[in-house]
BAZA-657509 format. One record per residue: residue number from 1; residue in one letter; x, y, z of N, C-alpha, C, O, CB in turn. Coordinates in steps of 0.001 Angstrom, whole numbers, padded with zeros to 6 digits. Glycine has a CB too. Layout:
N
    k  r      nxx      nyy      nzz     caxx     cayy     cazz      cxx      cyy      czz      oxx      oyy      ozz     cbxx     cbyy     cbzz
  NUM  a        X        Y        Z        X        Y        Z        X        Y        Z        X        Y        Z        X        Y        Z
...
***
This chain:
66
    k  r      nxx      nyy      nzz     caxx     cayy     cazz      cxx      cyy      czz      oxx      oyy      ozz     cbxx     cbyy     cbzz
    1  m   091717   088943   079160   092932   090001   079910   091593   090080   081082   090382   090113   080863   093658   091974   078820
    2  d   092034   090088   081842   091590   090905   082792   092222   092272   083714   093333   092302   084243   091315   090041   083487
    3  g   091160   093399   083738   091728   094813   084137   092893   095360   084802   093436   096412   084463   091000   095270   084782
    4  d   093517   094105   086421   095073   093798   086632   095797   093873   085280   096224   094914   084780   095333   092268   087285
    5  a   095882   092666   084760   096806   092365   083306   096670   093384   082524   097755   093918   082294   096404   091108   082378
    6  k   095759   093891   082005   095460   094817   080992   096790   096042   082203   097920   096397   081869   093195   095256   080692
    7  v   095927   096438   083785   097392   097592   083878   098799   097304   083749   099734   098035   083422   097535   098216   085192
    8  r   098746   095776   084156   100786   095738   084252   101446   095637   082970   102656   095830   082844   101554   094210   085106
    9  a   100682   095342   082027   100704   095083   080523   101435   096428   080803   102574   096697   081185   099185   094853   079390
   10  r   100223   097253   080430   100592   099082   080038   101010   099530   080111   101261   100306   079189   100396   099990   080123
   11  i   101972   099648   082025   103019   099375   082957   104669   099064   081864   105602   099805   081553   102380   097826   084004
   12  m   104342   097597   081567   105420   097031   081216   105684   097736   079579   106778   097615   079029   105207   095354   081371
   13  e   104461   098508   078889   104442   099063   078089   105732   099997   078430   106870   099905   077971   103188   099471   077878
   14  h   105116   101088   079540   105686   101945   079553   107252   102823   080329   107780   103920   080511   104782   102202   079630
   15  w   107412   101164   080583   108789   100845   081637   109637   100859   080154   110634   101563   079996   108846   098945   082868
   16  q   109047   099914   079029   110206   099266   078181   110490   100800   077261   111653   101124   077021   109605   097589   077053
   17  a   109408   101611   076826   109716   102605   076256   110492   103664   076794   111597   103959   076339   108808   102952   075901
   18  s   109840   104367   077945   111305   104414   078588   112536   104756   078777   113245   105759   078858   111593   103957   078592
   19  e   112604   103057   078851   114543   102373   078383   114734   102508   077190   115893   102851   076953   115027   100615   078533
   20  q   113937   102359   076085   113929   102751   074889   115092   104007   074498   116017   104061   073687   112510   103108   074695
   21  g   114488   105042   075593   113247   106549   074158   112926   106840   073716   113176   107914   073169   112860   107298   073511
   22  d   111833   105926   073518   110607   106291   072341   109130   106630   073290   108191   105980   073751   110275   104622   071086
   23  s   109676   108346   073243   108160   108970   074146   106631   108929   073368   105533   109184   073864   108387   110838   074488
   24  v   106991   108481   071851   105343   108358   071870   104591   108030   072169   103476   108450   072478   104832   108186   071457
   25  a   105781   105932   072086   104602   104701   073443   104781   105300   074639   104097   104683   075457   105168   102715   073851
   26  e   105446   106332   075230   105257   106688   076795   104290   107084   077035   103925   106967   078205   105984   107531   077398
   27  h   103411   107734   076082   102365   108243   076135   101136   107452   076825   100400   108116   077555   102207   108578   074944
   28  a   100899   106251   076668   100003   105893   076976   100635   105915   078295   100163   104868   078741   099432   104877   076318
   29  i   101302   106334   079139   100441   106682   081035   101059   108446   080869   100534   109296   081587   101600   105326   083212
   30  m   101911   108756   080119   102048   110307   080687   102030   110980   079300   102243   110239   078340   103612   110719   081689
   31  e   101879   111846   079148   100793   113131   077645   101952   113544   078464   102343   113300   079606   098575   114134   077478
   32  f   102728   114906   076560   103317   115649   076465   103679   117009   076265   103675   117156   075043   103468   115288   076209
   33  s   103981   118056   076796   103570   118979   075633   104769   120319   075585   105129   120855   076633   101806   119603   075964
   34  g   104922   120441   075201   105558   121131   074698   107712   120445   075736   108570   120854   076519   104539   122910   074972
   35  g   107401   119405   074970   108369   118678   075326   108529   118173   076751   109512   117469   076984   109331   119310   074974
   36  l   107631   118466   077783   107597   118493   078999   106448   117965   079176   105625   118039   078263   107820   119605   079566
   37  v   106071   117192   080609   105357   116545   081621   104050   116639   081791   103647   116373   082924   105778   116827   082635
   38  a   102626   117189   080331   101839   117848   081203   100647   116962   081768   099761   117687   082221   101368   119048   080527
   39  h   100321   115388   081893   100108   114362   083105   099771   113358   082920   099043   113066   081972   099349   114583   083970
   40  e   100182   112580   083729   101239   111227   084576   099469   111196   085255   098554   111820   085792   103316   111768   086106
   41  t   100077   109607   084554   099446   108385   085179   099489   107521   086394   099032   106401   086170   099614   107696   084530
   42  q   099881   107702   087543   100509   106250   088448   098901   105808   089280   097860   106345   089660   102206   106816   090035
   43  y   099793   104016   089212   098952   103510   089073   099485   102794   090879   100639   102423   090661   098776   102767   087508
   44  f   099247   102551   092045   099214   102197   093394   098799   100775   093359   098131   100183   092511   098295   103092   094239
   45  a   099347   100345   094480   098793   098613   095311   097909   099132   096296   098011   100121   097022   100202   097460   096309
   46  d   096789   098044   096149   096636   098373   097948   097526   097983   098776   098599   097450   098492   095501   097762   098659
   47  p   097100   098243   099852   098645   098288   101068   098399   097122   101812   097464   096669   102472   098810   099789   102401
   48  f   099362   096831   101543   099652   094944   102643   101471   095454   103552   102483   096150   103630   100159   092583   100692
   49  d   100448   094151   104095   102021   093388   104858   102861   093241   104164   102570   092985   102995   102085   092024   105430
   50  p   103731   093296   104400   105491   092534   104592   105362   091373   104025   104193   090988   103985   106178   092162   106255
   51  p   106486   090352   103364   105954   089068   103441   106935   088690   104822   107938   089400   104895   106138   088070   101888
   52  e   106870   088271   105271   108324   087929   106876   109645   088033   106517   110448   088516   107315   108461   086139   107631
   53  w   110040   087592   105269   111602   087621   105412   111497   089124   104995   112690   089331   105218   112679   086454   104350
   54  r   111081   090246   104605   111291   091489   104542   110410   092588   104998   109896   093654   104659   111516   091624   103486
   55  a   110562   091453   106271   109600   092646   107362   110185   093296   108508   109729   094094   109327   108354   091957   108134
   56  a   111418   092701   108343   112688   093476   109128   113127   095138   108540   113584   096154   109066   114197   092382   108861
   57  l   112814   094842   107540   112906   096207   106542   112194   097363   105882   112425   098352   105187   113195   095908   105705
   58  a   111237   096735   106449   109377   097220   106234   109617   098104   107164   110202   097697   108168   107817   096040   106634
   59  e   109189   099709   107072   109091   100643   107702   107163   100553   107969   106595   100548   106877   109900   101913   106861
   60  h   106150   100487   109208   105426   101258   109548   104566   101715   109567   104218   101844   110741   105562   101612   109536
   61  m   103869   102116   108900   102962   103517   108456   101480   103415   109429   100582   102592   109606   102479   103470   106414
   62  p   101857   104822   109931   101017   104979   111305   098840   105006   110298   098316   105518   109309   101830   107289   112445
   63  g   098653   104586   110835   096683   104249   110113   096799   103409   109203   095664   102936   109148   095676   105606   109208
   64  r   097482   102835   108350   097419   101310   108195   097869   099877   108371   099085   099728   108246   097425   101253   107560
   65  s   096904   098390   108728   097894   097843   108738   098883   097071   108966   099873   097689   108574   097989   098074   108752
   66  g   099107   096354   109258   100492   095585   109681   100535   096589   111608   101447   096361   112403   102365   096149   108050
***
């Protein structure tokens, strides 16, 4: 499994655990202390232009391609 696939798999595990209320499994991306989030790791995709069918719904961001 490549790095991107591993990240996607961990994110899916996080969302599934979140849906089930499993805070122990959520620790894969979030760390808790005293019932509060102490640290959260977020992953973001590189900027990309919207596909043609969605372009009318997208908002251009200054300094970005497109």
